[in-house]
C-alpha positions in Angstrom: 6.8 -74.6 -5.8 5.0 -73.4 -2.9 8.3 -72.5 -1.7 8.4 -70.1 -5.3 4.7 -68.6 -4.4 6.1 -67.9 -0.6 9.2 -66.4 -1.9 7.4 -64.7 -5.1 5.4 -63.2 -2.3 7.6 -61.8 0.4 9.4 -60.7 -2.9 6.0 -58.8 -3.8 5.8 -57.7 0.3 9.4 -56.0 -0.1 8.7 -54.2 -2.9 5.3 -52.8 -1.5 7.6 -51.9 1.4 9.4 -50.1 -0.5 6.8 -48.2 -2.7 4.6 -47.2 0.9 8.4 -45.5 2.4 8.7 -43.8 -1.2 5.3 -42.7 -1.0 6.0 -41.4 2.5 8.7 -39.9 1.5 6.8 -38.2 -1.7 4.1 -37.1 0.6 6.3 -35.5 3.3 7.8 -34.2 0.0 5.0 -32.5 -1.2 3.7 -31.3 2.1 7.9 -29.0 2.6 6.6 -27.8 -1.2 2.5 -27.3 -0.1 4.1 -25.1 3.1 6.8 -23.1 0.9 3.7 -22.7 -1.5 1.6 -21.5 1.1 4.3 -19.1 2.7 5.8 -17.8 -0.9 1.7 -17.0 -1.5 1.1 -15.5 1.6 4.7 -13.5 0.7 3.3 -12.6 -2.3 0.5 -11.0 -0.9 2.0 -9.3 2.0 3.9 -7.9 -1.1 1.0 -6.6 -3.4 -1.0 -5.4 -0.9 1.8 -3.0 0.5 2.4 -2.2 -3.1 -1.1 -1.5 -3.1 -0.8 1.0 -0.5 2.2 2.6 -1.4 0.0 3.8 -4.9 -2.9 4.7 -2.3 -0.6 7.0 -0.3 1.0 8.4 -4.1 -2.1 8.9 -5.0 -3.3 11.0 -1.2 0.0 12.6 -1.4 -0.7 14.4 -5.1 -4.0 15.1 -3.6 -2.9 17.4 -0.9 -0.2 18.3 -2.5 -3.3 19.6 -5.7 -5.1 21.1 -2.3 -2.1 22.5 -0.9 -1.3 24.5 -4.0 -5.1 25.5 -4.6 -4.9 27.3 -1.2 -1.4 28.7 -1.2 -3.5 30.8 -4.4 -6.3 31.6 -2.4 -4.1 32.3 0.7 -2.4 34.8 -2.1 -4.8 36.0 -3.5 -6.2 36.9 -0.2 -3.1 38.1 1.5 -3.6 40.7 -2.1 -7.2 41.6 -0.9 -6.0 42.6 2.2 -3.7 44.9 1.2 -5.4 46.5 -1.2 -8.3 46.7 1.5 -5.3 48.2 3.7 -4.3 50.7 0.9 -7.9 52.0 0.9 -8.2 52.3 4.3 -5.3 54.8 4.5 -7.4 56.5 1.3 -10.4 57.3 3.4 -8.3 58.0 6.6 -6.6 60.8 4.8 -9.6 62.3 3.0 -11.6 62.3 6.4 -8.4 63.4 8.4 -8.3 66.6 5.0 -12.1 66.7 5.4 -12.8 67.0 8.9 -9.4 69.6 8.7 -11.5 71.2 6.1 -14.3 71.5 7.9 -12.6 73.0 11.2 
């Protein structure tokens, strides 16, 4: 009877050892999966951040293009005004020159 109990204890110890090995293996695998998950999570965070930056850059470019368009219109208006003023100046010079000739 004692031998039977000893064999049962030995069998249970062997099963416990096998279960401990399996647990160690599973813990190791879990740890590996956890690292892979963290890496993927960081990768996704980085991609998300890059996409947000890209979107911000697109908005900045769009705003700058709109501002540039407004500035181009403003410059065209100023050039037009300058041309009108030059013509007006030339007209006044003719008139002044004509007035001086009339006075002499």
